[in-house]
C-alpha positions in Angstrom: 0.1 0.1 0.0 1.4 3.4 -1.1 1.1 6.1 1.7 3.0 8.9 -0.1 -0.1 10.8 -1.2 -1.5 10.5 2.4 1.7 11.5 4.1 2.2 14.5 1.9 -1.4 15.6 2.8 -0.7 15.1 6.6 2.7 16.9 6.5 1.0 19.9 4.8 -1.8 20.1 7.1 -0.8 19.1 10.6 1.8 20.2 13.2 5.1 18.4 13.9 3.8 17.2 17.2 0.6 15.6 15.7 2.6 13.9 13.0 4.8 12.3 15.5 1.8 11.0 17.4 0.3 9.7 14.1 3.4 7.8 13.1 3.7 6.3 16.8 0.0 5.4 16.8 0.6 3.8 13.3 3.3 1.6 14.5 1.6 0.7 17.8 -1.6 -0.3 16.0 0.3 -2.4 13.6 2.2 -4.1 16.5 -0.9 -4.8 18.5 -2.4 -6.6 15.4 0.8 -8.5 14.8 0.6 -9.6 18.5 -3.0 -10.4 19.1 -4.2 -11.3 15.6 -1.2 -12.5 13.5 -3.3 -13.4 10.5 -4.9 -10.0 10.2 -3.4 -7.5 7.5 -1.4 -5.5 9.9 -0.7 -2.8 7.2 -4.3 -1.8 7.6 -3.5 -1.0 11.2 -0.6 1.2 10.1 -2.9 3.0 7.7 -5.7 3.6 10.3 -3.1 4.7 12.8 -1.4 7.1 10.3 -4.8 8.7 9.3 -6.9 8.7 12.5 -6.2 12.3 13.5 -6.0 13.8 9.9 -8.7 16.2 11.1 -7.8 16.6 14.7 -6.4 20.1 14.3 -9.5 21.5 12.6 -11.5 24.0 14.6 -14.7 22.6 15.9 -16.9 24.8 13.7 -15.0 23.5 10.6 -15.6 19.8 11.8 -19.4 20.5 12.4 -19.7 22.3 9.1 -17.9 19.6 7.1 -20.0 16.9 8.8 -23.3 18.6 7.9 -22.1 19.5 4.4 -21.1 16.0 3.6 -23.7 14.2 5.5 -21.3 12.5 7.9 -23.2 10.5 10.6 -22.6 11.9 14.0 -23.7 10.9 17.6 -25.6 13.5 19.5 -22.4 14.1 21.8 -20.2 14.6 18.8 -22.7 17.4 17.7 -22.5 18.8 21.1 -18.7 18.7 21.3 -17.6 19.0 17.7 -14.0 18.3 18.3 -15.1 14.6 18.7 -16.1 14.6 15.0 -12.4 14.5 13.9 -12.6 10.6 13.5 -15.7 10.8 11.4 -14.3 13.6 9.2 -11.0 11.8 8.9 -12.6 8.6 7.7 -14.7 10.6 5.3 -11.6 12.3 3.9 -9.6 9.1 3.5 -12.6 7.5 1.6 -12.4 10.6 -0.8 -8.7 10.3 -1.3 -8.0 6.5 -1.8 -9.8 3.2 -2.2 -9.9 1.7 1.2 -11.4 -1.2 3.1 -14.6 -0.4 5.1 -13.0 -1.8 8.3 -10.3 0.8 8.1 -12.9 3.6 7.8 -14.8 2.2 10.7 -11.6 2.0 12.9 -10.9 5.6 12.1 -14.4 6.8 12.5 -14.8 5.2 16.1 -11.4 5.7 17.4 -12.4 8.4 19.9 -15.6 7.1 21.5 -15.3 3.5 20.5 -18.2 1.4 19.2 -19.3 -2.2 19.0 -19.0 -2.0 15.1 -15.4 -0.7 15.0 -14.2 -4.3 14.8 -10.7 -5.8 15.8 -9.0 -3.1 13.8 -10.8 -0.3 15.6 -10.0 -1.8 18.9 -6.4 -2.1 18.1 -6.4 1.7 17.0 -8.5 2.7 20.0 -5.9 1.1 22.3 -2.9 2.2 20.4 -4.1 5.8 20.4 -4.4 5.6 24.2 -1.0 3.7 25.0 1.4 4.9 22.2 4.7 5.7 23.8 4.5 9.5 23.3 1.3 9.8 25.5 2.2 11.4 28.8 -0.9 10.1 30.7 0.3 6.4 30.7 3.6 5.8 32.1 5.9 2.9 31.0 5.0 0.6 33.7 1.2 1.2 33.4 1.7 0.6 29.5 3.5 -2.6 30.2 0.8 -3.7 32.7 -1.9 -3.0 30.0 0.0 -4.9 27.3 -0.1 -8.1 29.5 -3.7 -8.4 28.6 -4.6 -11.6 26.8 -6.7 -10.1 24.1 -7.8 -6.9 22.5 -11.2 -7.2 23.9 -9.5 -7.4 27.6 -7.2 -4.4 26.9 -10.0 -2.4 25.4 -12.2 -2.9 28.4 -9.3 -1.9 30.7 -8.9 1.4 28.7 -12.6 2.2 28.8 -12.4 1.8 32.6 -9.6 4.4 32.7 -11.6 6.7 30.5 -14.6 6.3 32.8 -12.5 7.0 35.9 -10.9 10.0 34.3 -14.3 11.4 33.2 -16.0 10.9 36.5 -13.2 12.8 38.3 -14.4 15.8 36.1 -18.1 15.3 36.7 -18.7 13.8 33.2 -19.6 10.3 32.0 -18.9 8.0 29.1 -20.6 8.5 25.8 -23.5 6.1 25.2 -21.6 4.2 22.5 -18.7 3.7 24.8 -21.2 2.4 27.4 -22.6 0.0 25.0 -19.0 -1.1 23.9 -18.1 -1.8 27.6 -21.3 -4.0 28.0 -20.5 -5.8 24.8 -17.2 -6.6 26.3 -18.2 -7.6 29.6 -20.6 -10.1 28.0 -17.5 -11.8 26.7 -18.3 -10.9 23.1 -15.6 -10.6 20.6 -14.7 -7.9 17.8 -15.4 -8.7 14.2 -12.4 -9.2 11.9 -14.4 -8.0 8.8 
């Protein structure tokens, strides 16, 4: 898969700090897939990680305007807090630029809130975005503890728990789609590979 066009777009439109996060997340997503799902096309993980924050530096008004103009589906919470739309917008942008598997688009679309439909690739991206080594809120020991999980599902559930705790400390709660994902995982269900 040729990433030159995508890398050029990212380099022209994002800060150096964001680019470093994207490359780190791309490598982490690919590594998670290789570890937990060795038969999965891990290059798709690299692509999803590379592109997941392509619209992260857009202003909330731009994200909302783009979403409405292009009929990008959005959760109520995303419309209330438009910065959360960056995943949905990034997925739409990618689909406009290159032919791409639907599972890559779902992974990018749901990397912020999580969703039962995000699939195994989405789970790997959701996790990688949280634990990639450049993240300051996860120290190396915590990162290592998380990576001792037996599955992407177990690891994803642990990260949702951390998000919940973080939000509750600030008087907020998880998005409905994240609550549904947590319930899905607590029931012992597994992510789709499709």
